[in-house]
FIVO-206592 format. One line per 8 residues: for each residue x, y, z of N, C-alpha, C. Coordinates in nm, 3 decimals, padded with zeros to 5 digits. Layout:
N
X:Y:Z:X:Y:Z:X:Y:Z; ...
***
This chain:
221
01.932:-00.666:-00.325:01.752:-00.734:-00.260:01.703:-00.776:-00.373; 01.761:-00.756:-00.517:01.684:-00.797:-00.609:01.673:-00.990:-00.593; 01.770:-00.991:-00.578:01.869:-01.183:-00.535:01.754:-01.290:-00.427; 01.712:-01.138:-00.307:01.632:-01.178:-00.218:01.487:-01.191:-00.251; 01.402:-01.070:-00.319:01.352:-01.092:-00.367:01.289:-01.179:-00.495; 01.402:-01.203:-00.540:01.388:-01.380:-00.644:01.387:-01.472:-00.563; 01.443:-01.508:-00.508:01.381:-01.620:-00.423:01.570:-01.718:-00.450; 01.675:-01.610:-00.470:01.816:-01.675:-00.538:01.847:-01.732:-00.368
01.792:-01.648:-00.272:01.861:-01.646:-00.169:01.733:-01.754:-00.044; 01.720:-01.806:-00.033:01.536:-01.867:00.025:01.598:-01.800:00.204; 01.387:-01.791:00.228:01.455:-01.765:00.350:01.498:-01.874:00.442; 01.560:-01.804:00.569:01.586:-01.969:00.614:01.745:-01.943:00.645; 01.768:-01.945:00.447:01.955:-01.980:00.469:01.993:-01.899:00.516; 02.148:-01.897:00.488:02.275:-01.802:00.489:02.324:-01.794:00.380; 02.386:-01.581:00.372:02.465:-01.556:00.308:02.554:-01.642:00.293; 02.679:-01.599:00.189:02.735:-01.653:00.128:02.877:-01.614:00.225
03.035:-01.608:00.226:03.094:-01.525:00.305:03.109:-01.421:00.254; 03.190:-01.309:00.291:03.136:-01.156:00.303:03.212:-01.142:00.122; 03.309:-01.194:00.155:03.422:-01.253:00.015:03.380:-01.226:-00.082; 03.299:-01.315:-00.057:03.221:-01.416:-00.183:03.184:-01.364:-00.233; 03.049:-01.310:-00.065:02.932:-01.248:-00.211:02.981:-01.129:-00.231; 03.052:-01.051:-00.219:03.133:-00.931:-00.266:03.209:-00.971:-00.438; 03.223:-01.098:-00.517:03.290:-01.109:-00.569:03.159:-01.151:-00.724; 03.119:-01.232:-00.608:02.971:-01.268:-00.715:02.894:-01.171:-00.734
02.886:-01.046:-00.680:02.785:-00.930:-00.705:02.917:-00.833:-00.763; 02.984:-00.808:-00.773:03.063:-00.721:-00.819:03.093:-00.582:-00.782; 03.097:-00.659:-00.634:03.121:-00.476:-00.549:03.187:-00.504:-00.504; 03.277:-00.413:-00.449:03.337:-00.333:-00.324:03.283:-00.430:-00.191; 03.368:-00.485:-00.062:03.290:-00.510:00.066:03.230:-00.409:00.123; 03.325:-00.272:00.074:03.278:-00.216:00.226:03.124:-00.160:00.155; 03.130:-00.140:00.050:02.968:-00.134:-00.064:02.886:-00.257:-00.009; 02.945:-00.356:-00.012:02.822:-00.463:00.005:02.814:-00.457:00.131
02.891:-00.429:00.284:02.921:-00.425:00.409:02.750:-00.366:00.463; 02.794:-00.164:00.362:02.701:-00.073:00.397:02.548:-00.073:00.316; 02.551:-00.191:00.216:02.352:-00.261:00.213:02.331:-00.349:00.245; 02.444:-00.407:00.364:02.370:-00.536:00.352:02.316:-00.485:00.556; 02.385:-00.356:00.599:02.379:-00.347:00.731:02.195:-00.260:00.723; 02.138:-00.189:00.596:02.054:-00.139:00.577:01.905:-00.253:00.536; 01.968:-00.343:00.467:01.859:-00.469:00.445:01.789:-00.521:00.606; 01.970:-00.555:00.658:01.909:-00.610:00.795:01.807:-00.502:00.871
01.884:-00.345:00.870:01.729:-00.233:00.903:01.648:-00.247:00.876; 01.595:-00.311:00.762:01.464:-00.326:00.673:01.392:-00.420:00.734; 01.470:-00.503:00.794:01.372:-00.713:00.778:01.459:-00.772:00.700; 01.463:-00.710:00.564:01.547:-00.880:00.490:01.625:-00.874:00.556; 01.728:-00.876:00.636:01.847:-01.016:00.680:01.906:-01.029:00.810; 01.889:-01.088:00.873:01.977:-01.154:01.029:02.106:-01.047:01.045; 02.196:-01.017:01.108:02.352:-00.996:01.060:02.327:-01.026:01.232; 02.372:-01.092:01.215:02.501:-01.174:01.359:02.617:-01.201:01.399
02.723:-01.110:01.469:02.810:-01.090:01.531:02.887:-01.231:01.548; 02.967:-01.314:01.451:03.006:-01.424:01.469:02.952:-01.501:01.352; 02.844:-01.496:01.340:02.803:-01.634:01.249:02.688:-01.520:01.120; 02.682:-01.665:01.065:02.644:-01.609:00.912:02.528:-01.543:00.884; 02.473:-01.459:00.816:02.437:-01.353:00.774:02.298:-01.375:00.747; 02.189:-01.435:00.794:02.056:-01.530:00.718:01.984:-01.420:00.661; 01.906:-01.482:00.619:01.793:-01.453:00.518:01.647:-01.467:00.626; 01.597:-01.367:00.596:01.499:-01.366:00.720:01.381:-01.428:00.566
01.233:-01.385:00.640:01.077:-01.464:00.555:01.018:-01.372:00.570; 01.042:-01.267:00.458:00.941:-01.083:00.477:00.850:-01.081:00.493; 00.735:-01.142:00.536:00.658:-01.142:00.532:00.617:-01.141:00.739; 00.703:-01.215:00.736:00.675:-01.250:00.886:00.783:-01.194:01.039; 00.922:-01.122:00.963:01.008:-01.045:00.983:01.064:-00.928:00.886; 00.924:-00.914:00.790:01.016:-00.772:00.739:00.971:-00.602:00.773; 01.014:-00.527:00.776:01.037:-00.384:00.836:00.859:-00.332:00.659; 00.857:-00.221:00.748:00.741:-00.123:00.591:00.856:-00.094:00.491
00.949:-00.151:00.447:01.004:-00.089:00.388:01.031:-00.212:00.266; 00.989:-00.309:00.342:00.972:-00.472:00.274:00.880:-00.459:00.126; 00.739:-00.402:00.160:00.630:-00.369:00.127:00.674:-00.269:-00.018; 00.726:-00.162:-00.013:00.823:-00.064:-00.149:00.837:-00.135:-00.194; 00.952:-00.232:-00.160:01.094:-00.283:-00.248:00.989:-00.371:-00.310; 00.898:-00.475:-00.296:00.832:-00.567:-00.314:00.755:-00.515:-00.473; 00.705:-00.375:-00.378:00.629:-00.286:-00.503:00.750:-00.263:-00.591; 00.883:-00.209:-00.603:00.928:-00.129:-00.695:00.977:-00.271:-00.821
00.970:-00.369:-00.703:01.087:-00.463:-00.778:01.029:-00.568:-00.835; 00.877:-00.566:-00.815:00.800:-00.669:-00.837:00.836:-00.829:-00.784; 00.876:-00.813:-00.663:00.900:-00.912:-00.606:00.722:-00.994:-00.585; 00.733:-01.166:-00.585:00.615:-01.260:-00.595:00.580:-01.167:-00.468; 00.430:-01.208:-00.476:00.346:-01.140:-00.349:00.248:-01.272:-00.370; 00.227:-01.313:-00.213:00.125:-01.422:-00.221:-00.029:-01.355:-00.228; -00.115:-01.507:-00.212:-00.246:-01.493:-00.286:-00.289:-01.457:-00.141; -00.394:-01.349:-00.198:-00.497:-01.258:-00.133:-00.432:-01.082:-00.087
-00.297:-01.095:-00.115:-00.267:-00.998:-00.073:-00.308:-00.856:-00.124; -00.375:-00.826:-00.221:-00.444:-00.711:-00.247:-00.576:-00.685:-00.160; -00.668:-00.845:-00.115:-00.739:-00.807:-00.021:-00.685:-00.787:00.155; -00.535:-00.827:00.168:-00.524:-00.732:00.301:-00.503:-00.623:00.274; -00.441:-00.548:00.203:-00.445:-00.441:00.178:-00.524:-00.375:00.197; -00.665:-00.476:00.212:-00.796:-00.363:00.175:-00.779:-00.369:00.327; -00.792:-00.444:00.395:-00.785:-00.451:00.496:-00.754:-00.373:00.606; -00.609:-00.357:00.567:-00.564:-00.238:00.669:-00.602:-00.132:00.644
-00.614:-00.048:00.458:-00.715:00.009:00.463:-00.852:00.054:00.505; -00.876:-00.069:00.602:-01.006:-00.053:00.667:-00.989:-00.015:00.753; -00.878:-00.105:00.810:-00.830:-00.058:00.969:-00.767:00.066:00.971; -00.743:00.164:00.905:-00.654:00.284:00.920:-00.742:00.425:00.898; -00.836:00.374:00.742:-00.834:00.486:00.695:-00.988:00.536:00.773; -01.022:00.533:00.782:-01.167:00.571:00.918:-01.069:00.649:01.009; -00.953:00.639:01.097:-00.860:00.721:01.161:-00.823:00.845:01.143; -00.799:00.792:00.964:-00.701:00.978:00.954:-00.767:01.004:00.881
-00.898:01.007:00.849:-01.053:01.028:00.772:-01.077:01.163:00.903; -01.099:01.103:01.010:-01.139:01.132:01.132:-01.051:01.237:01.210; -00.939:01.239:01.166:-00.821:01.343:01.222:-00.815:01.406:01.123; -00.854:01.420:00.994:-00.829:01.556:00.909:-00.983:01.632:00.921; -01.080:01.568:00.920:-01.193:01.659:00.990:-01.142:01.717:01.111; -01.111:01.677:01.159:-01.099:01.762:01.362:-00.993:01.796:01.347; -00.904:01.825:01.248:-00.748:01.945:01.265:-00.784:02.004:01.159; -00.812:01.977:01.024:-00.805:02.096:00.985:-00.944:02.071:00.842
-01.083:02.086:00.908:-01.185:02.059:00.811:-01.180:02.134:00.653; -01.123:02.262:00.683:-01.084:02.332:00.474:-01.019:02.234:00.395; -00.899:02.192:00.460:-00.831:02.185:00.408:-00.903:02.003:00.268; -00.925:01.951:00.464:-01.029:01.810:00.362:-01.121:01.820:00.278; -01.206:01.929:00.309:-01.262:01.998:00.222:-01.251:02.005:00.075; -01.115:02.037:00.034:-01.071:02.102:-00.001:-01.049:01.981:-00.152; -00.984:01.873:-00.051:-01.018:01.688:-00.177:-01.065:01.657:-00.194; -01.265:01.728:-00.132:-01.298:01.706:-00.240:-01.395:01.766:-00.288
-01.326:01.894:-00.316:-01.423:01.966:-00.384:-01.441:01.974:-00.534; -01.571:01.998:-00.591:-01.597:01.964:-00.666:-01.487:01.939:-00.820; -01.504:02.044:-00.797:-01.354:02.077:-00.958:-01.199:01.920:-00.961; -01.271:01.864:-00.835:-01.106:01.819:-00.788:-01.131:01.676:-00.893; -01.307:01.668:-00.837:-01.359:01.494:-00.863:-01.316:01.471:-00.981; -01.260:01.301:-01.035:-01.201:01.240:-01.124:-01.320:01.261:-01.242; -01.245:01.220:-01.359:-01.320:01.176:-01.454:-01.390:01.039:-01.502; -01.501:00.990:-01.651:-01.578:00.880:-01.585:-01.518:00.826:-01.638
-01.337:00.771:-01.548:-01.248:00.644:-01.656:-01.123:00.566:-01.497; -01.136:00.486:-01.485:-01.029:00.421:-01.441:-00.936:00.488:-01.387; -00.820:00.522:-01.469:-00.707:00.605:-01.440:-00.713:00.667:-01.366; -00.821:00.797:-01.393:-00.839:00.955:-01.338:-00.906:00.873:-01.182; -00.999:00.763:-01.183:-01.046:00.748:-00.974:-00.960:00.744:-00.959; -00.877:00.621:-01.018:-00.757:00.569:-00.913:-00.624:00.652:-00.898; -00.580:00.734:-00.999:-00.527:00.895:-00.945:-00.577:00.952:-00.892; -00.714:01.003:-00.833:-00.754:01.072:-00.731:-00.785:00.973:-00.605
-00.846:00.906:-00.566:-00.843:00.808:-00.500:-00.703:00.782:-00.422; -00.591:00.815:-00.457:-00.456:00.803:-00.451:-00.455:00.921:-00.342; -00.478:01.020:-00.438:-00.433:01.187:-00.383:-00.543:01.251:-00.283; -00.642:01.139:-00.289:-00.744:01.167:-00.124:-00.715:01.111:00.014; -00.681:01.027:00.047:-00.621:00.874:00.088:-00.500:00.939:00.148; -00.429:01.000:00.062:-00.277:01.047:00.058:-00.282:01.187:00.158; -00.380:01.267:00.104:-00.420:01.402:00.155:-00.488:01.373:00.272; -00.597:01.296:00.298:-00.605:01.273:00.430:-00.553:01.231:00.568
-00.445:01.157:00.501:-00.351:01.116:00.603:-00.278:01.179:00.618; -00.209:01.286:00.563:-00.123:01.399:00.542:-00.200:01.459:00.670; -00.307:01.547:00.588:-00.403:01.606:00.724:-00.383:01.533:00.826; -00.372:01.406:00.832:-00.383:01.407:01.003:-00.372:01.454:01.082; -00.232:01.484:01.083:-00.119:01.485:01.179:-00.058:01.392:01.189; -00.085:01.259:01.186:00.023:01.148:01.252:00.074:01.075:01.134; 00.242:01.109:01.129:00.283:01.121:00.986:00.288:00.947:00.937; 00.300:00.859:01.016:00.324:00.709:01.025:00.190:00.684:00.896
00.073:00.726:00.931:-00.054:00.682:00.885:00.038:00.755:00.713; 00.098:00.808:00.628:00.111:00.858:00.594:00.265:00.716:00.478; 00.324:00.769:00.611:00.451:00.666:00.565:00.421:00.526:00.574; 00.336:00.522:00.595:00.254:00.271:00.575:00.152:00.303:00.403; 00.106:00.454:00.412:00.018:00.464:00.270:00.200:00.464:00.166; 00.243:00.518:00.220:00.391:00.562:00.078:00.422:00.432:00.038; 00.448:00.374:00.127:00.529:00.195:00.139:00.464:00.134:00.037; 00.322:00.118:-00.038:00.258:00.062:-00.162:00.207:00.195:-00.242
00.254:00.298:-00.267:00.164:00.407:-00.345:00.169:00.381:-00.505; 00.283:00.345:-00.581:00.259:00.307:-00.663:00.188:00.208:-00.714; 00.215:00.064:-00.669:00.139:-00.069:-00.619:-00.055:00.009:-00.636; -00.068:00.055:-00.519:-00.181:00.159:-00.502:-00.287:00.188:-00.606; -00.208:00.295:-00.718:-00.280:00.281:-00.889:-00.316:00.208:-00.981; -00.195:00.108:-00.956:-00.173:-00.022:-01.050:-00.304:-00.090:-01.017; -00.334:-00.128:-00.874:-00.440:-00.238:-00.798:-00.584:-00.148:-00.824; -00.555:00.009:-00.826:-00.694:00.063:-00.821:-00.755:00.068:-00.979
-00.676:00.102:-01.044:-00.690:00.082:-01.192:-00.814:-00.053:-01.285; -00.755:-00.179:-01.189:-00.835:-00.255:-01.201:-00.925:-00.251:-01.148; -00.932:-00.217:-01.006:-01.068:-00.161:-00.955:-01.150:-00.105:-01.001; -01.120:-00.008:-01.034:-01.212:00.108:-01.139:-01.267:00.071:-01.235; -01.227:-00.018:-01.267:-01.228:-00.064:-01.400:-01.420:-00.085:-01.437; -01.474:-00.152:-01.339:-01.617:-00.141:-01.353:-01.700:-00.069:-01.297; -01.820:00.008:-01.364:-01.853:00.068:-01.381:-01.895:00.116:-01.230; -01.975:-00.011:-01.150:-02.031:00.010:-01.040:-01.938:00.095:-00.930
-01.830:00.019:-00.898:-01.706:00.080:-00.839:-01.728:00.209:-00.857; -01.728:00.257:-00.995:-01.673:00.458:-01.013:-01.847:00.470:-00.915; -01.966:00.462:-00.993:-02.066:00.433:-00.918:-02.060:00.507:-00.717; -02.006:00.358:-00.705:-02.016:00.332:-00.535:-01.896:00.465:-00.490; -01.841:00.492:-00.516:-01.696:00.571:-00.492:-01.788:00.729:-00.551; -01.858:00.734:-00.644:-01.912:00.908:-00.629:-01.959:00.892:-00.567; -02.069:00.865:-00.512:-02.171:00.831:-00.342:-02.048:00.813:-00.236; -01.994:00.781:-00.253:-01.899:00.798:-00.097:-01.820:00.921:-00.131
-01.761:00.966:-00.270:-01.710:01.100:-00.215:-01.825:01.207:-00.190; -01.901:01.238:-00.256:-02.048:01.300:-00.222:-02.048:01.313:-00.068; -02.102:01.146:-00.016:-02.155:01.226:00.112:-02.041:01.241:00.244; -01.941:01.210:00.161:-01.821:01.238:00.270:-01.794:01.371:00.229; -01.799:01.463:00.130:-01.793:01.521:00.174:-01.930:01.647:00.205; -02.008:01.566:00.253:-02.118:01.629:00.323:-02.084:01.664:00.443; -02.021:01.551:00.535:-02.004:01.528:00.645:-01.857:01.554:00.667; -01.785:01.659:00.572:-01.662:01.767:00.602:-01.742:01.875:00.640
-01.850:01.919:00.558:-01.855:02.046:00.508:-01.978:02.049:00.692; -02.022:01.974:00.683:-02.065:02.000:00.809:-01.962:01.999:00.938; -01.821:01.925:00.907:-01.746:01.998:01.015:-01.732:01.832:01.100; -01.818:01.724:01.053:-01.880:01.600:01.138:-01.737:01.507:01.160; -01.673:01.521:01.222:-01.540:01.375:01.191:-01.577:01.245:01.240; -01.705:01.234:01.319:-01.747:01.086:01.322:-01.822:01.039:01.250; -01.973:01.138:01.193:-01.956:01.089:01.056:-01.876:01.068:00.929; -01.790:01.124:00.926:-01.654:01.082:00.844:-01.606:01.057:00.849
-01.542:00.943:00.968:-01.491:00.839:00.959:-01.535:00.776:01.011; -01.756:00.713:00.967:-01.766:00.678:00.922:-01.831:00.572:00.824; -01.844:00.708:00.723:-01.906:00.751:00.565:-01.735:00.634:00.511; -01.605:00.681:00.585:-01.505:00.628:00.524:-01.520:00.499:00.552; -01.531:00.419:00.721:-01.543:00.286:00.715:-01.657:00.173:00.606; -01.764:00.273:00.559:-01.820:00.191:00.501:-01.797:00.189:00.404; -01.777:00.276:00.337:-01.676:00.267:00.197:-01.559:00.148:00.204; -01.474:00.154:00.230:-01.344:00.099:00.281:-01.418:-00.100:00.298
-01.512:-00.039:00.362:-01.567:-00.230:00.372:-01.632:-00.270:00.235; -01.731:-00.168:00.172:-01.769:-00.223:00.083:-01.694:-00.234:-00.086; -01.560:-00.153:-00.032:-01.444:-00.208:-00.165:-01.380:-00.308:-00.138; -01.356:-00.409:-00.042:-01.356:-00.552:00.049:-01.478:-00.644:-00.052; -01.518:-00.617:-00.093:-01.712:-00.658:-00.100:-01.623:-00.652:-00.276; -01.653:-00.522:-00.297:-01.630:-00.468:-00.444:-01.535:-00.597:-00.512; -01.399:-00.513:-00.432:-01.299:-00.638:-00.553:-01.278:-00.820:-00.530; -01.375:-00.839:-00.394:-01.377:-01.031:-00.458:-01.485:-01.049:-00.570
-01.620:-00.923:-00.571:-01.667:-00.977:-00.712:-01.585:-00.896:-00.854; -01.484:-00.847:-00.882:-01.418:-00.765:-00.938:-01.316:-00.941:-01.023; -01.269:-00.989:-00.823:-01.181:-01.105:-00.862:-01.243:-01.243:-00.927; -01.359:-01.301:-00.871:-01.490:-01.367:-00.930:-01.533:-01.387:-01.070; -01.567:-01.212:-01.114:-01.603:-01.209:-01.275:-01.487:-01.212:-01.325; -01.303:-01.187:-01.315:-01.190:-01.182:-01.359:-01.159:-01.347:-01.364; -01.254:-01.436:-01.209:-01.206:-01.565:-01.261:-01.306:-01.649:-01.422; -01.419:-01.578:-01.348:-01.485:-01.710:-01.449:-01.439:-01.628:-01.631
-01.380:-01.543:-01.636:-01.332:-01.511:-01.752:-01.249:-01.547:-01.804; -01.182:-01.603:-01.717:-01.032:-01.661:-01.750:-01.076:-01.819:-01.756; -01.191:-01.823:-01.706:-01.234:-02.026:-01.737:-01.311:-02.027:-01.881; -01.307:-01.932:-01.936:-01.416:-01.923:-02.041:-01.298:-02.006:-02.178; -01.355:-02.078:-02.270:-01.262:-02.156:-02.327:-01.257:-02.029:-02.469
***
C-alpha cells in the first residue's frame, strides 16, 4: 500500500507479474494475493482475470479506506484537500446533528454539557470537536455517518489543531457550542441542524483566512 501511495506504481500503470512482485516485496505469493484482493476491494487496484493488475487513480476510483490510508501512511494530499473535507462536513453534519436530536436529545445534550467543554487550548478544542462530531454521528442512528468520519479520524485532530490555533476560531466555536446546546435543550432538531450548518459554513471561511494568514507569514523575509 505504501508503495502505491508514494507513487512507485503510478495511476494507470500495471503491477509486475505476481511472481516478480512477491519476490520484490519479500512475501509469499499467497500472502501477496490476499493483499492484492483487499486493495482491489478498497479501490487501490483493479484486478481482471487474464489481464495485468492496474493501479487506480485513488481520487476518482478509490473507496472510503483510501482516505484512512492517506492519513495513516502520510500519502500526498491534493491541493485544497482540507477545504474539500470541510465541504463534506458541511454537507453531512447538519443531517447527523438533526437526527441525533430527534433520536436521543438527552444523549446529544450530554455531549454539550458545561463540564465537557474544552479548556482554551487548540489541542483541547481539537479533541473536543472530534468527540462532538463523532458522538453526534453515532447518535444519529445512521452508521454510515460514523464510518465516513472514522475515515479521517487522526487527520481530523491534526487539522483541527491548526484551525483552533487562532483565538477567533475558538471564540466562534464557543458560541456555536452554546447555541447548539440551547437548541438541543429545547429539543428543536431543525434549529440544531441549522445552527450546525451555519457553523460548518463559517469554518470554511475561517479556515481560508487561516491559510491566507499562514501564507503571508511564510512570504515574509
